[in-house]
N, C-alpha and C positions, 0 to 999 in steps of 0.2 A: 495272591490269587484272587482274593475277594475283590480287590480294586480292579484287577483285570476283568473279572466277571461282571462287575458293575458297569465298567466301561463298555464291555461288549453288549450288555443288556441295553445300556443307554443308546449306543450306536444303532443297535437293531431296531429300537423303538423309533429313533429319528428316521431311519431308512423306511420303515413301514409307514410312518406318518407322511413322509414326503411322497411316497408312492401313492398313498391314499389321496393326498391333496391333488397330485397330478391327475389321477383318474377322475376325481370330482371336477377338477378344472376343465379337463377335456370335455366332460359331459356338459358342464355349464356353458362352455363356448359353443358346443353343438346346439344346446337348447336356445342360446341367444341367436344363433344363425338359422334356426328353423328345425334343427334336430333330425336331419335326414341326409343320407348319402348322396341324394340327388343335388345337394348344394355344391358339391365339388365337381359336378358334371358340366361340361361346356355346352352351352345352348347351341342347338343345331337347327337347320332348316327343316320345316315340316312338309314343305312342298317343293316341287321343282321350280326353276325360275320361270318357266312358261306358265305354270299353274298360278303362281303368284300374280303374274302380269295379267293373265286372262281374267282372273277373279277380280282384280282391282278395276279393270275396265268395265266389267259387268256391274260392279258396285257404283262406279261413276255414272253409268247409263241409268241406273235405278235411283240416282240421287243420294246414295249412301256414302257421302264423301269421307266421313271419319274412318269407316272401314276400309275404303280404298286407300286412304293415306297410310293406314297401318300395313296393308299388303304391299304397297309400293316401298315403304320404309324397310320392311323385311327383305324385299327383293334386293334393294341396294345394299343392305347390310350383309346378307349371306352370299350374294352374287355380285360383288362390286365391279367385276370385269365382264359381266354378262352383256350379251348383245342388246338386252332390254334396259340396261342401266341408264343410258342417256335419255331414252324416251320415257322411262319411269319418272325421272326428275321433272321432265316437261309436264307429264300428266299430274305429278304431285303438286306442282305450283298451281295448276288449274284447279285441282280439287280443294286446295287450301283457300284459293280465292273464292271459289263457289261456296265454301262453308263459312265465309266471313273472316277467315284467319288471314287478314291482309298483311300483317307484319311477317308472318311465316311465309306467305307467298312471295313477298318481296325478297326475303332472305334466300329462299330456294332459287329464285331467278338470279340473284346475285351470285349464288354458288355455281349455277349452270354457266353463267358468263365467264366465271373464273376458270372452271374446269374444262369446258368444251367450247373454246372460242371459234373453232373451225366447223362446228356443227351447222348443217344447212338451216336449222331452225333457230339460229342464234338471235335473229331479230325478234322472234316471238318472246324470248326471255327478256330482252330489253323492253318490249312492249308491256309484258306482264308486270315487270318491276315498276314501271311508271304508273300503270293503272292501279296497282295495289297501293302504292303510296298516295295516289290521288284519292282513292276510296278510304284510305286510312285517316284522312283529315276530317275528323268529326263526322264520320259516316258520309263521306263524299260531299255532295252538293248541298247538304244541309248547312254546311259551313257558312254560306254566304247569306243567310238571313241577317237582317240588319243588326240584331242584337248579338250576333256571333261573328261579326266581320273581322275581329282581331284574333280569333281562336285558331290555334294550330296551323298558322300560316307556314310554319317550317315544313310540314308535310307537302304542301302544295309547291313550295320552292324546290323541294327535292324531286317531286314528280315532274315539274317543269324542266329541271336539269336532265332527268332521265329521258324525257321525250326529245329534248334538244339533242342529246347524244344519239338517240335512235335516228332522228331525222338527218343528222350530219353524217353518220356512218353508213346508213342503209337507206338512201333516198328512194330506191326502187323496191323496197319491201312492201308487201301488201298491207302491213300495219302502219306504214309511215303516214299516209293521208289522215288516218284517224288520230294518230299521235300529234300531227300538226294542228288539227282542229282542237284537240285538248290543250295544246300550248296556247292557242289563241283564246280559248275560254278562260284559262287561268290568268292570262295577261289582262284580259278585259275585266275580270272580276276584281283583281287587285286595283285597277284604276277606278272601278265603280265604287269600291269600298272607300277610296279616298274622296270621291265626290259625295258619298253619303255623309262623310264627316264635314265636307265643305257646306253642304246644305244644312246640316245641323247648326253650324255656326251662323249661316245666313238667317235662319229662323230666330236666332238669339241676338241678331244685329251685331255679331262679332265679325266685322267685315275684314279686318286685317287677317285674322285667322282663316277666314273663308278664302281670301285671296291667296294665302300661303298654300292651302290645300289644292286649290285649282291650279296654281302655278306648278306645284309638284306634279300634277297629272300632265300638264302641258309639256313639262320638261322631261319627265321620266317615262311617260306612257303616251308618246306622241302618236302612235299608230293605233291607239285604242278607240273604241266607240264612244268613250267619254270625252274626247277632245272637244267637240262642239259645246258640250255642257260646261267644260272647263273655261272656254273662252267667254261663254255667257256669264259665268260667275265672276270672272275677272273684270269684264266690262261693268257689270252691275256693282261689284264691290268698290271699284275705283271711283265710280260715280258717287256712291254713298260716302266715300272718304274725301270727296271734293277734288279728286284728281281728274277733272273733266277731260283734259286733253288726252290723257292716257286712256281713259274710258272710251273716248271717241275712236282712238286708234284700234282698240280691240273690236269696236263695233264695225269698223271698216274691214277688219279681217273676217268678221262674221258675214258681212255683206258680200264679200268676194267669194268666200269658201262655203259658208252655210247660211244662205239668205233666209232659209225657213226658220232660223232662230231669232229673227227680228220681225217686229210688227210693221205695219204699213207706214207708221210715223217714225220709225227708226229706233224704237225702244226694244230692249231685249225681252225675249220670252223666257222668263225665269221659271223653271219647274223644279221645285225642291222635293218632289215625290220621287221615290226610288223607282228607277226604270225597270222594265221587264227584264228578267234574267235571260242570259244567252241560252240557258237550258231550254227555254220555251221555243227557241228558234233552231235548235240543233239537237239531233238525236245521235249520240255516239254509237260506234259500231259495237256489236255484242261480242264479248270475249268468249271465244270457243277454244276447244282443245287444239293443240298445234297440228295434230294429225287429221283434223277435219277442215276441209276447205269451206270457209265461211265468207261469202262475198260481202256480207253486211259489215265485216271488219274494215274492208277497204273502201266501201261506198257510203256506209252510214245512211242517213236520210238527208244529207246536205244537198241543197239545190242551188247553191250560189256559184262561187268560183270553181274552176276546174281543179283537179288534183294537183297539177303542176303549179297553179297559182297559190293554192293553199300551202303547199310545201315551201314555195319561194317566199311567201309572206311570213310564214312561221320562222324561217331562217333569219328574218330581220328583227325578230322580237328579242328584247333583253329585259330582265328584271333588275331594278336597282339593287345595289348591295344593302344588306340589312344594316350596315354601318353608315349608310349615306345619311340617315336621319333617324331620330328616335321613333319607335313604333307608334307611340301615342302622342306625338307632338308634331306641330307643323314644322316643315323644313326651315332652317335658319339661314341657309346660304343666300346671300344677296346676289342679284344678277350682275354681270359685268357692266362696265360703263356703256358699252354699245348695245346693251339689252340682251345679249346672248346668255344662255344659261351658264351658270358657274361650272368650272371644271370638276369632273367627277373622277375619282380614283378607284382603286380596288377592282379593276377589271371592268368598270362600267364605261359607257360611251363618254368620251371627252368632248366638251362643247357640243352636246347633243343638240340636234336640230329638230324643229317642228316638222310635221308631215309635209310631203311634197306639195307645193303650191301655196303653202302658208309661210308668210314671212312675219317675223316678230316686229313690234314697234321699234323705231329707231332709238328711243330713249325710254327709260323706265325708272321710276323711283324705287329705291331699294325697299324690299319687303322686310319688315322686322317682325320678330315673334311677339 
């Protein structure tokens, strides 16, 4: 009996101890999680879908973008099938862009393109995606100061591809002319950065490297504003290298196409100073909300070619693959025997030709790194 009693006493003690630990454990977990019954409650909407949306728009108009983003996020969370859901995402990407959250704006635009491909405002999402990626490249146009020419070019390549897709899919969109201008800007800036490197080599009398950079521009950016300078550097560099005949052939091209790049006695006008940025010549359209008709988006302040010409020209632009040559080295591909640029793979133009009206010299000595 004693043994049984002891066994019973021991079992009772273990049971009480286990119960005590369980109660303490429950209390501990409750304390760890905040210690309130509200922790188990499901979060619910505090406002109606219309209230969320109206307040978000009011916050946008007042410039309180972070609060508007919060309201729009709640709207899409609690009312995913709401009549405001699609417009809320459009307004969210605008608020994110306006607050400087460029990566978030691009991500929201990408989400909109994926979820609502048939929305009437789909071209706006394509446009915001490109603009946000363009601005995300070292705070936009600050990228192309000379000492930053090699920074974050991946963002600009992505932006160029974004605009290219918009121009190709929606040529009649009100955002397409501005997107085309931005494509041209990016294209010209890549070419200009190459010429900045060429001029750097000229100043150090590294004429082979300078010719390589200029040849790169002539081959891969033939429609850029830097083409006359590239021909000038080629003519000058070949002359310094003792390749007089080849230098004279490039001077002939300059005489035919860009006579202002030659002096009266036939010498090239070499200018190693960095040219004025395209930004000084062009004011891009202001990014507005998709529900607001903003004529500046489609017109900008551009006074040159017509919209149709801008779009047509932009459709001809291509950036060379990042695999075409090392980012910080002169291209090593030698020209073909007939002087034509070497074949380019990876989706780039094959046997790319110079601008209309420009013919290359019949023969050309190979350029070596």
